[in-house]
Structures are given as C-alpha cells and as structure tokens.
N, C-alpha and C positions, 0 to 999 in steps of 0.2 A: 613476794615472789610468788606468794600463789597467784595472785594477779596477771602476772608476767605469764604465767604457763598459762593460766586460761582462757586470755587473750589468744594468745599462740596457739591451743587447740581449736579454740573457735575458728580462727583463721585456717586454717590446717582441714578444716572442717567445712567451712567454705566454698574452700579452690577446690577439695575431693568433688563437691557435690556439683559444681559447675563443670567439672572435668566430664562429670558422667550426662550431665541435661546434652543431648542431641544438636549434632550440631544445625542452625538454622538455615535450610535450602538455599541458594541462591535465587534471589528472583527473576523469573522467566523472563525472558528480552522480548517484547513486544514486535510482532512480527506481520505482515501484511496474510493475510488468510489466503493465500493462492489456489487457483479450481481450473479444472481442466476446463477447454471450450464447450465439452459436453458436458459436462457438470452446473458451469452457467447458466446454459438454455434450462436444463430440467430445473435447477433450482428458480429463474427465473419466472416458469410457466405455473412455479405454487408461489413464491414473493416476487413480485417484480420489483427490480433492481437495476439501476443502469450496470455497466459493463464497461470495464477497461482490462485494454489485449494489449500486453507489451511484448511486441516482436520483436525479437533478438536473434542470432546468430551466434553461433558456438567461437566465430574469429571476431565478434563487434567489440570493437577497447570501448568506445563508448557506452556500448551494454553494459558491460562491467561495471563502468564505472557509477551508470544510475544503480545496477545491484547494491554494488557498497554504497554509497552515497545518497543518491534520492529515497531510495526502498525502504533503508533503514531509518528513514526521517521520522522521529516520535509523530511530528502532527501529521506528514504523509501518511503513515500507518493509520492513527486516528480514521483521519477523513475516509482511506479509503476502506476499512472492516465497515464503515459505517453506512456508506453511501452505495458503495460499489460491490461486485462479484470481480477479484481480479483472475484477469488470466493470462499467463507466460504461454506464449505459441512458437515457435520455432517454423518458419516455414518454408526452411528447408529441411527438415527430419519431420514435424510432425501432419499427419493423417488430414486431409481434407474434414471439414463436418459440414454436416448440413445442417440449418437457423431453419427447421421448419422445410419450406418449399426451395429458399437459397442455401447456394454454397458457399460458403467463409469467404474462400479464396476468390472466387467469381464476383464475391461482393466487394471484392477491396483493386481486383484487378486494375491496374493503372492508378492508383493512388498511393500505393508507398514505393517511392522513391529512394531510399535507404534505410539505415538501421543503426540504432533504434529507432521506431515507428510507434506511438503510441494509440490503439487506435477508440474511441472511444462511440458505445452503443446506447440508444436510450431502451427503456424498460421491455418495447417489444422488440427487441434485437434486432434493430435499424442505424443501421450508418449513422451516425451525427459526424463525425470528421475525425480522420487520422493526423494526426500531430506529429513530424516527424525532426527528427534527432533528442541528443541529450538536453537535459531539462534540470537543471538543478533544483532543491529541495524545496526553494520558495516560489521560484515560477512552477512548480509541478504543482504545487499545494495551490495557486491561481489557476491554472490550467482546472484542477480537477474539480474545483469550488466554482468555476464559472459553467459547466457542462453538469455537474453535480447537482447544482440547485436552480440548476434550468434558467440563469443568468444569459446565457444564448442566445436565448427566445427574447429577451430585452431589451438585449445594448451590445453594443461591438466590444470586444475586447479590451481594447487599450482603454473606450471609457470604463468600465469594470476595473482595471486594475488604476487606474487612477483615482478614482469615485467610490465606488462600490465596496471594492477589498478592502482599502485599507480602513474603513468606518463598519465595515460589517464578519472581518473574518482577519484581519491584522493582529489584533490583542491573542485571539488563538494562537496564531502561526509564531508566535514567538516563545 
C-alpha cells in the first residue's frame, strides 16, 4: 500500500514539474532574407554577392504562387541566403533606384516581358539576365545554381541541367 501511494505521489510530482516547464518555442521557419534594392546595392559595396530581384505586381497570380511555393522551399531558401542578396521589387509601385550611375529601370528597359520575372545581377550590380515566368522550386534552384556559382560562364543551361546539376547539386536539393 505504501509503495502504491509513493508511486502515485512521485508520478503526481513529476507531472506537476513537467507542467511548470516553459513550453518549447516553435522553431522559427526558415525564410529568404529579403532586402530593398537600395540595401542590396549598399551591402554589395561592402561584401559583394550576386543579386536576384523578384519583379512582381500585386495583380500577378503566378507571382503569388512563386511566393507560396518556390520562395518557401528549404533548398531555395538556403541557396539564396548563402549566395545572393534577394530583392522584391514592384515596378508599378517602387521608385526607380540608381545603381551607381545606372538607373535600374533603364537597365531593364525592354528586357521584361511579363511577371513574374527574376532578374539576376552579378557582384558589380551589372545585369546577367532576366528570367521570365513562374519557376517551380526545383527549376528555380537550378537557375539559382547556374548563375550563383558562375556556371553560366562555363556551359549552356541545358547542358548544366543535364550534366553538372545532377552530380553537383541534386543531392543537396532533395
């Protein structure tokens, strides 16, 4: 009988102590570290990185799908945060920005045909290439790796997708 009371009291004490323990805060969800175009330009002066700019509009449905799917993908988030300064830019609302002596909107004049468009720039804030349209997470990761690691200087994109990407990046992106 004494043993049963002792076990019950011990269990009650243990449960009481567990109730006093502060709850573990939920792990913070990984996110892309978005900056403004002006901030990217300033950061690039101190620590050069490539820049990718998500050109979007409020009315663009595929822009919202990229936000929901592509920009929430863990592999995309990790690669972006390591290799790029990421910028969201709404050309219909955001003011033009001078990147040194060049206007951002003038730099893109005639090169953007729709939304979403992802603009890739090198460490000197010079345009590499805009990529138009929705890109699902895996394709976007391929494009990020293609420009982010200067593969665009070594081989065409189709060759990169077929030969280089599977061996060098695919294991990381799954």
